[in-house]
C-alpha positions as CSV (number, residue, x, y, z in Angstrom):
1,M,-1.5,-26.6,12.5
2,A,0.0,-29.5,14.5
3,A,2.6,-27.1,16.0
4,K,-0.3,-25.1,17.6
5,K,-1.6,-28.2,19.4
6,R,1.7,-29.1,21.1
7,V,0.7,-28.8,24.7
8,I,0.8,-31.4,27.3
9,Y,-0.8,-30.8,30.7
10,K,0.9,-31.8,33.9
11,T,-2.1,-32.6,36.0
12,F,-5.2,-32.5,33.8
13,V,-6.5,-33.1,30.3
14,L,-8.1,-30.2,28.4
15,P,-11.7,-31.0,27.4
16,L,-12.1,-30.7,23.6
17,I,-15.3,-29.6,22.0
18,I,-15.5,-30.5,18.3
19,L,-17.2,-27.9,16.2
20,S,-18.9,-28.9,13.0
21,I,-20.2,-26.5,10.2
22,G,-23.6,-25.1,11.1
23,S,-23.5,-26.3,14.7
24,I,-24.2,-23.9,17.5
25,A,-21.4,-23.6,20.1
26,L,-22.6,-23.7,23.7
27,F,-21.2,-21.1,26.1
28,S,-21.6,-21.0,29.9
29,Q,-21.0,-17.9,32.0
30,H,-17.7,-18.4,33.7
31,N,-14.1,-17.6,32.7
32,A,-13.1,-21.2,31.9
33,L,-15.1,-21.2,28.7
34,L,-13.9,-22.0,25.2
35,W,-14.0,-18.9,23.0
36,Q,-15.8,-18.7,19.6
37,S,-16.2,-15.7,17.4
38,Q,-16.3,-14.8,13.7
39,W,-14.2,-17.7,12.5
40,N,-12.6,-17.8,9.2
41,K,-14.9,-20.3,7.5
42,R,-12.1,-21.9,5.5
43,A,-10.2,-22.6,8.7
44,V,-13.1,-23.7,10.9
45,E,-13.9,-27.0,9.3
46,T,-13.1,-29.8,11.7
47,R,-10.9,-27.5,13.8
48,L,-10.6,-27.8,17.5
49,V,-11.0,-24.5,19.3
50,H,-8.3,-24.0,22.0
51,A,-8.5,-20.3,23.0
52,K,-9.9,-19.7,26.4
53,L,-10.5,-16.6,28.4
54,P,-7.6,-15.3,30.6
55,G,-7.5,-16.9,34.0
56,S,-8.9,-20.2,32.8
57,F,-5.7,-22.3,33.3
58,K,-5.8,-23.0,37.1
59,R,-3.5,-26.1,36.9
60,G,-0.8,-27.6,34.8
61,E,1.6,-26.0,32.3
62,G,1.8,-25.4,28.6
63,I,1.6,-23.0,25.7
64,V,-1.5,-23.0,23.5
65,C,-2.4,-20.7,20.6
66,D,-5.4,-20.1,18.4
67,R,-4.7,-18.5,15.1
68,S,-7.9,-19.4,13.2
69,H,-9.7,-16.1,13.6
70,Y,-9.1,-13.6,10.8
71,R,-8.9,-10.6,13.1
72,T,-6.7,-11.7,16.0
73,D,-4.3,-14.4,17.3
74,I,-4.5,-15.5,20.9
75,C,-1.6,-17.3,22.7
76,T,-1.5,-18.3,26.4
77,V,1.4,-19.6,28.4
78,F,0.7,-21.0,31.9
79,G,2.6,-22.6,34.7
80,H,5.6,-20.7,36.1
81,V,6.0,-17.9,33.6
82,Q,8.8,-15.3,33.7
83,M,8.7,-12.0,31.8
84,H,12.0,-11.1,30.3
85,A,11.3,-7.8,28.6
86,S,14.9,-7.2,27.5
87,S,14.7,-10.2,25.2
88,G,11.0,-9.7,24.3
89,M,10.1,-13.1,25.9
90,F,7.7,-14.8,28.2
91,L,9.5,-17.9,29.5
92,L,7.8,-21.0,30.9
93,D,9.9,-23.0,33.3
94,A,8.7,-26.4,32.2
95,Q,8.5,-29.1,34.9
96,D,7.8,-31.9,32.4
97,K,10.4,-32.5,29.8
98,H,7.7,-33.1,27.2
99,N,6.7,-29.5,27.5
100,A,10.1,-28.1,26.9
101,G,11.2,-26.6,23.5
102,I,7.8,-25.1,22.6
103,E,8.1,-21.6,21.1
104,E,5.4,-19.3,19.7
105,K,5.7,-15.8,18.4
106,I,2.8,-13.3,18.3
107,R,2.0,-9.7,17.5
108,P,-0.8,-8.8,20.0
109,Y,-2.9,-6.6,17.7
110,T,-6.4,-7.2,16.4
111,R,-5.8,-6.4,12.7
112,K,-3.8,-9.4,11.8
113,W,-4.9,-9.3,8.1
114,E,-3.2,-6.0,7.6
115,K,0.4,-6.9,7.1
116,S,1.7,-3.4,6.7
117,V,0.4,-2.3,10.2
118,M,1.2,-5.7,11.8
119,D,4.8,-5.3,10.7
120,I,5.2,-2.3,13.0
121,V,3.7,-4.0,16.1
122,H,6.2,-5.4,18.6
123,E,6.5,-9.2,18.4
124,V,6.7,-11.2,21.6
125,T,7.9,-14.7,22.1
126,L,6.3,-17.4,24.3
127,K,8.9,-20.2,25.0
128,S,9.1,-23.2,27.3
129,V,12.5,-24.3,28.7
130,M,13.4,-26.9,31.3
131,F,16.0,-25.4,33.7
132,P,18.3,-27.7,35.6
133,N,18.0,-27.6,39.4
134,N,15.8,-24.5,39.5
135,S,18.8,-22.5,38.3
136,N,16.8,-19.7,36.7
137,L,13.8,-19.2,38.9
138,E,14.7,-15.7,40.2
139,C,11.8,-13.3,40.1
140,D,12.0,-9.6,41.1
141,F,8.2,-9.5,41.3
142,V,5.8,-12.4,41.8
143,H,2.2,-11.9,40.7
144,N,-0.6,-14.2,41.7
145,V,-2.9,-13.0,39.0
146,P,-2.8,-13.5,35.2
147,A,-1.3,-11.0,32.7
148,I,-2.7,-9.8,29.4
149,V,-0.3,-8.6,26.8
150,F,-1.5,-6.1,24.1
151,T,-0.2,-3.2,22.1
152,T,-1.0,0.5,21.9
153,G,0.8,0.6,18.6
154,G,-0.8,0.0,15.2
155,Y,-3.3,2.7,14.3
156,T,-3.2,4.2,17.7
157,G,-3.8,8.0,17.4
158,N,-7.0,7.4,15.5
159,L,-9.9,7.4,17.9
160,Y,-11.9,4.8,16.0
161,H,-9.0,2.3,16.1
162,E,-8.2,3.1,19.7
163,F,-11.6,1.9,20.7
164,N,-12.3,-0.7,18.1
165,D,-8.9,-2.4,18.0
166,G,-7.9,-1.7,21.6
167,I,-10.3,-0.5,24.3
168,I,-13.3,-2.6,23.5
169,P,-11.3,-5.8,22.9
170,L,-9.5,-5.1,26.2
171,Y,-12.9,-4.9,27.9
172,I,-14.0,-8.1,26.3
173,T,-10.9,-10.0,27.3
174,S,-10.5,-8.8,30.9
175,L,-13.9,-7.8,32.3
176,H,-14.5,-11.2,33.9
177,L,-11.3,-11.0,35.9
178,E,-12.8,-8.2,38.0
179,K,-9.6,-6.1,38.1
180,E,-7.5,-9.1,39.2
181,V,-5.2,-8.8,36.1
182,V,-2.0,-7.1,35.2
183,F,-1.8,-5.4,31.8
184,V,1.5,-5.6,29.9
185,I,1.6,-3.1,27.0
186,V,4.0,-3.3,24.1
187,D,4.6,-0.3,22.0
188,C,3.4,1.7,25.0
189,H,2.7,5.4,24.7
190,N,2.6,7.5,27.9
191,W,0.0,9.8,26.3
192,W,-2.3,6.8,25.8
193,L,-1.9,5.8,29.4
194,T,-3.0,9.3,30.4
195,K,-5.8,9.5,27.9
196,Y,-7.4,6.2,29.0
197,D,-6.5,6.2,32.7
198,E,-10.1,6.3,33.9
199,I,-10.9,3.3,31.8
200,L,-7.8,1.3,32.8
201,R,-8.6,1.9,36.5
202,Q,-12.0,0.2,35.9
203,L,-10.3,-2.9,34.5
204,T,-7.3,-3.4,36.7
205,Q,-6.1,-2.5,40.2
206,Y,-2.5,-3.1,39.4
207,R,0.2,-1.0,37.8
208,V,0.4,-1.2,34.0
209,I,3.7,-2.5,32.8
210,N,5.4,-0.8,29.9
211,F,7.0,-3.8,28.3
212,E,9.9,-2.1,26.5
213,N,10.9,0.0,29.5
214,E,10.7,-2.8,32.1
215,T,14.1,-4.1,33.5
216,K,12.8,-6.3,36.3
217,V,11.8,-9.9,36.0
218,H,8.0,-10.4,36.6
219,C,6.6,-13.8,37.2
220,F,3.0,-14.9,36.5
221,P,0.9,-18.0,36.7
222,E,-0.5,-17.3,33.3
223,V,0.1,-14.8,30.4
224,T,-2.3,-14.3,27.5
225,A,-0.9,-12.4,24.5
226,G,-3.5,-10.9,22.2
227,L,-7.1,-9.6,22.7
228,F,-10.4,-11.1,21.7
229,I,-12.6,-9.0,19.3
230,H,-16.1,-9.5,18.1
231,D,-16.9,-7.0,15.4
232,E,-16.8,-3.3,14.6
233,L,-17.4,-1.4,17.9
234,T,-19.3,-4.4,19.2
235,V,-19.7,-6.5,22.3
236,D,-21.5,-9.7,21.3
237,P,-23.5,-11.0,24.4
238,I,-23.4,-14.5,23.1
239,L,-19.6,-14.6,23.4
240,M,-19.4,-12.6,26.6
241,F,-19.0,-13.3,30.3
242,Q,-22.5,-12.9,31.9
243,N,-23.8,-12.0,28.4
244,K,-22.6,-8.5,28.6
245,S,-23.4,-6.3,25.5
246,I,-22.4,-3.0,24.1
247,L,-25.0,-1.4,26.4
248,D,-23.0,-2.8,29.3
249,F,-19.9,-1.3,27.8
250,R,-21.7,2.1,27.6
251,A,-22.6,1.7,31.3
252,F,-18.9,0.8,32.0
253,L,-17.9,4.1,30.4
254,N,-20.4,5.9,32.5
255,R,-18.8,4.5,35.7
256,A,-15.4,5.4,34.4
257,Y,-16.3,9.1,33.8
258,T,-18.6,9.7,36.8
259,P,-19.4,12.3,37.9
260,H,-20.6,12.8,34.4
261,W,-23.1,15.5,34.2
262,F,-21.8,18.6,32.4
263,V,-23.8,21.5,31.0
264,P,-22.1,23.7,28.3
265,D,-21.8,27.4,29.2
266,N,-24.5,28.5,26.8
267,I,-27.2,26.3,28.4
268,T,-29.1,27.4,31.4
269,A,-30.5,25.2,34.0
270,T,-34.1,26.0,33.0
271,D,-33.5,25.5,29.2
272,N,-35.9,22.9,27.9
273,K,-34.5,22.9,24.4
274,P,-33.0,19.7,23.1
275,R,-29.2,19.9,23.0
276,L,-27.5,19.3,19.6
277,V,-23.7,18.9,19.4
278,I,-22.2,19.4,15.9
279,L,-18.9,17.6,15.7
280,V,-16.7,19.6,13.3
281,R,-13.8,18.5,11.2
282,M,-10.8,20.3,9.9
283,G,-8.8,19.6,6.8
284,S,-11.3,17.4,4.9
285,R,-15.0,16.4,4.9
286,M,-15.7,19.8,6.5
287,I,-19.2,21.3,6.5
288,L,-18.5,24.5,4.5
289,N,-21.8,26.1,5.3
290,L,-21.6,25.3,9.0
291,K,-22.9,28.7,10.1
292,E,-26.1,28.3,8.1
293,V,-26.6,24.8,9.5
294,V,-26.2,26.1,13.0
295,E,-28.7,28.9,12.4
296,L,-31.2,26.4,10.9
297,A,-30.9,24.1,13.9
298,E,-31.4,27.0,16.3
299,Q,-34.5,28.1,14.3
300,I,-35.9,24.6,14.6
301,G,-35.5,24.8,18.4
302,F,-32.1,23.3,19.3
303,N,-29.6,24.6,21.7
304,V,-26.5,24.1,19.6
305,T,-22.9,23.4,20.7
306,I,-20.1,23.3,18.1
307,W,-17.5,20.8,19.2
308,Q,-14.0,20.1,17.8
309,P,-12.2,17.7,20.1
310,L,-8.4,18.0,19.8
311,R,-5.7,15.4,20.6
312,T,-5.2,17.2,23.9
313,T,-8.9,17.2,24.8
314,E,-9.6,14.9,27.8
315,L,-12.1,12.2,27.0
316,K,-14.0,12.9,30.2
317,T,-14.6,16.4,28.9
318,T,-16.1,15.2,25.7
319,Y,-18.0,12.5,27.6
320,R,-19.6,15.0,29.9
321,L,-20.7,17.1,26.9
322,L,-22.2,14.3,24.9
323,N,-23.7,12.4,27.8
324,S,-25.7,15.5,28.6
325,S,-26.8,16.1,25.0
326,H,-29.7,14.7,23.0
327,V,-28.4,14.8,19.4
328,L,-25.0,14.4,17.8
329,L,-24.4,15.4,14.2
330,G,-21.2,15.0,12.2
331,V,-19.6,14.0,9.0
332,H,-18.3,10.5,8.6
333,G,-14.9,10.1,10.2
334,A,-13.0,8.6,13.2
335,A,-14.3,11.3,15.6
336,L,-17.8,10.0,15.3
337,T,-16.6,7.2,17.6
338,H,-17.7,9.6,20.3
339,F,-21.2,8.4,19.7
340,L,-20.3,5.8,22.3
341,F,-20.6,8.7,24.8
342,M,-24.3,9.4,24.0
343,R,-27.0,8.0,26.1
344,P,-29.1,5.2,24.7
345,G,-32.2,6.8,23.2
346,S,-30.2,9.8,21.9
347,V,-30.1,10.7,18.2
348,F,-27.0,10.2,16.0
349,I,-27.0,11.9,12.6
350,Q,-24.1,10.9,10.4
351,V,-23.5,13.0,7.3
352,I,-22.5,10.5,4.6
353,P,-20.2,11.9,1.9
354,L,-20.0,10.3,-1.6
355,G,-18.1,7.0,-1.6
356,T,-18.5,6.3,2.1
357,D,-21.8,4.5,2.2
358,W,-20.5,1.1,3.3
359,A,-18.0,2.4,5.8
360,S,-20.5,4.8,7.3
361,Q,-23.0,2.0,7.9
362,T,-20.5,-0.6,9.0
363,Y,-18.3,1.4,11.3
364,F,-20.9,3.8,12.8
365,G,-24.5,3.2,11.7
366,D,-24.8,-0.5,12.7
367,P,-22.9,-0.1,16.0
368,A,-24.9,2.9,17.0
369,E,-28.2,1.1,16.4
370,R,-26.9,-1.8,18.5
371,M,-26.2,0.6,21.3
372,G,-29.7,1.8,21.3
373,L,-29.3,5.2,19.5
374,H,-31.7,6.6,17.0
375,Y,-29.4,6.5,14.0
376,M,-30.1,8.7,11.0
377,G,-27.9,8.5,8.0
378,Y,-27.9,11.8,6.0
379,K,-26.6,10.7,2.6
380,I,-25.5,13.8,0.6
381,N,-26.5,14.4,-3.0
382,I,-23.9,15.0,-5.7
383,E,-24.6,18.7,-5.5
384,E,-23.7,18.7,-1.8
385,S,-20.2,17.4,-2.4
386,T,-17.4,19.7,-3.5
387,L,-16.4,16.9,-5.8
388,S,-19.2,18.0,-8.1
389,R,-17.0,21.1,-8.7
390,K,-14.0,19.1,-9.6
391,Y,-15.3,16.3,-11.8
392,D,-17.6,16.1,-14.8
393,R,-21.1,14.9,-14.0
394,N,-20.5,11.7,-16.0
395,D,-17.3,10.9,-14.3
396,L,-17.3,7.7,-12.3
397,V,-16.2,9.6,-9.2
398,L,-19.7,11.1,-9.2
399,K,-21.8,8.7,-11.3
400,N,-20.6,5.4,-9.7
401,P,-18.7,5.9,-6.4
402,K,-18.9,2.1,-5.7
403,A,-16.9,1.4,-8.8
404,V,-14.2,3.8,-7.7
405,V,-14.2,2.3,-4.2
406,K,-13.6,-1.1,-5.6
407,K,-10.3,0.1,-7.1
408,G,-8.9,0.0,-3.6
409,W,-8.2,1.9,-0.4
410,E,-5.8,4.4,-1.9
411,A,-8.3,5.7,-4.5
412,T,-11.0,5.8,-1.8
413,K,-8.8,7.6,0.6
414,Q,-7.5,10.2,-1.8
415,I,-10.8,11.1,-3.5
416,Y,-13.6,10.6,-1.1
417,L,-11.9,11.0,2.3
418,E,-9.1,13.6,1.7
419,D,-10.4,15.6,-1.2
420,Q,-14.1,16.1,-0.4
421,D,-16.0,18.6,1.7
422,V,-19.8,19.0,2.0
423,I,-22.2,21.9,1.5
424,I,-25.4,20.8,3.3
425,N,-28.7,21.3,1.5
426,L,-30.6,23.2,4.1
427,S,-34.0,22.2,2.9
428,R,-33.1,18.5,3.1
429,M,-31.4,18.9,6.5
430,K,-34.4,20.8,7.9
431,K,-36.5,17.6,7.5
432,T,-33.8,15.5,9.2
433,L,-33.5,18.0,12.1
434,I,-37.2,18.2,12.7
435,D,-37.4,14.4,12.9
436,A,-34.4,14.4,15.2
437,K,-36.0,17.0,17.5
438,K,-39.1,14.8,17.9
439,K,-37.0,11.9,18.9
440,A,-34.9,14.0,21.3
441,K,-38.1,15.3,23.0
442,K,-39.1,11.7,23.7
443,L,-35.7,11.2,25.4
444,M,-36.1,14.4,27.4
445,N,-39.6,13.4,28.6
446,Q,-38.1,10.1,29.8
447,S,-35.3,11.7,31.8
């Protein structure tokens, strides 16, 4: 760990706050704060926390890393920093010889415990060198604001991971800079830039740099590689600038996608029925009796929209639909991340297939409740799963899904995620929908 503490400041001494087990870290509300999150408890004992929010290093020079968090690494280089994309490097022109020769490598993705996916994330190098007689200080572009380096690789292409591993951590890491920041993206995808353009424009006023394609030398006063992350689809106000929460992130999305009001074609201006969106899947975990479920919902008094977002569907289109609806219903899967587009006070019904109890609650149920939604988990019975037609009633797959899940991800994925569809019990679902309608009516009366 000593290598991670090799930083000497030219003009000031970094205050150190010693954390002890069970103590409560104190956080103020400006961007020079020390960062604390869900520390790996085995690493936190007697450690010194170094990571600070981007923009904190106003003076001096150095390279500092914090690798104690189990989800993410954060490294910052500050002083006169050059970006040399061709060599995958951020180079500090050290003015003090004691700062020369420091080198750190980092893969700026928030799933550091998953080696297989981290191996495909572009690695960047932060290095300090003392150049003689200012011989290598040429800059094609000089920026007076800090840069944040992150990746759009990893599990990009999966909506849950795009928000959980990327968009929300980017919000957490950069919001306090009030658009005075340059984003540098490794493993950059043009489609990602297009998809999240409205969000990016809320976080920076500068051109996003595609790291691998950049041929010019950009110079910065500070570069942070890596993003802060709190938990699953979560913004923890205790750890945030101005105590922002997931509700503030929801308001942030609303600003990004304004004007936001959108009424589906089958809804009239005078229609006072609560609007239910059923998010449909293709390929696996499909609702096989979808037609009957729609008819049931309409009988109960919902105006129903069936929605299947495609990879080419603009997020603002989905946002406008869900923001103007009262209830969202769908089977567990990444597309349910769209619950972030529902207004607080709306109803979110997650159909929970066999073997997905923990994931359903952790990835969607708990985050939805934190965002102020009325979360309703509809856990299917064995008879509602198509697995009941493929396995004997006494098979562990049906009798004890938890035991099967404990065998590992591959078994869970193959059996419960890829090989299972659902046939909703209409009598059970009727009770759920009636309850959802009551909650939706309360929201309508408040609007």
